[in-house]
C-alpha positions in Angstrom: -197.8 205.7 -217.0 -197.0 202.5 -217.7 -198.3 200.8 -220.9 -197.4 197.0 -222.1 -195.5 197.1 -225.0 -196.7 195.9 -228.1 -193.6 193.7 -228.7 -194.5 191.2 -226.1 -192.0 188.6 -226.9 -189.6 191.0 -225.4 -191.2 191.8 -222.4 -191.3 195.7 -222.6 -192.8 198.1 -221.0 -193.6 201.6 -222.3 -193.1 204.6 -219.7 -193.5 208.5 -220.1 -190.7 210.4 -218.3 -190.2 214.2 -218.2 -187.0 215.0 -218.8 -185.1 218.9 -218.6 -184.6 220.1 -222.1 -180.5 220.2 -221.4 -180.5 216.5 -220.2 -182.5 215.3 -223.4 -180.4 217.2 -225.4 -177.3 215.9 -223.9 -178.4 212.2 -224.1 -179.6 212.5 -227.8 -175.8 213.6 -228.7 -174.5 211.3 -227.1 -176.8 208.5 -228.4 -176.0 210.1 -231.8 -172.1 209.7 -231.0 -172.3 206.4 -229.6 -174.4 205.2 -233.0 -177.3 204.3 -231.0 -180.9 205.1 -231.0 -182.3 207.5 -228.0 -184.0 204.5 -226.5 -181.2 202.3 -226.9 -178.6 204.7 -225.3 -180.6 205.6 -222.2 -181.6 201.7 -221.8 -178.0 200.9 -221.8 -177.1 204.0 -218.9 -180.1 202.5 -217.0 -179.2 198.8 -216.8 -175.8 199.9 -216.3 -176.8 202.1 -213.2 -179.1 199.7 -211.7 -176.4 196.7 -212.0 -174.2 199.3 -210.1 -176.1 199.6 -207.5 -177.3 196.3 -207.4 -173.5 195.1 -207.0 -172.7 197.5 -204.5 -175.8 196.6 -202.5 -176.9 200.6 -202.2 -178.1 203.4 -203.6 -176.6 206.2 -203.8 -177.9 209.4 -205.5 
């Protein structure tokens, strides 16, 4: 489900994803270590991943 964010000035979308409990815990713990919010940390990982894929012009999993 994707919903428009209430913060339209930032052109953000709200989405829901299912994460395995262990992955969620690790992300949450790492975000705290970095002094970031969970959302901010996940966004930074996603941006870095997308930029790397675009730079390499490939998608690798």
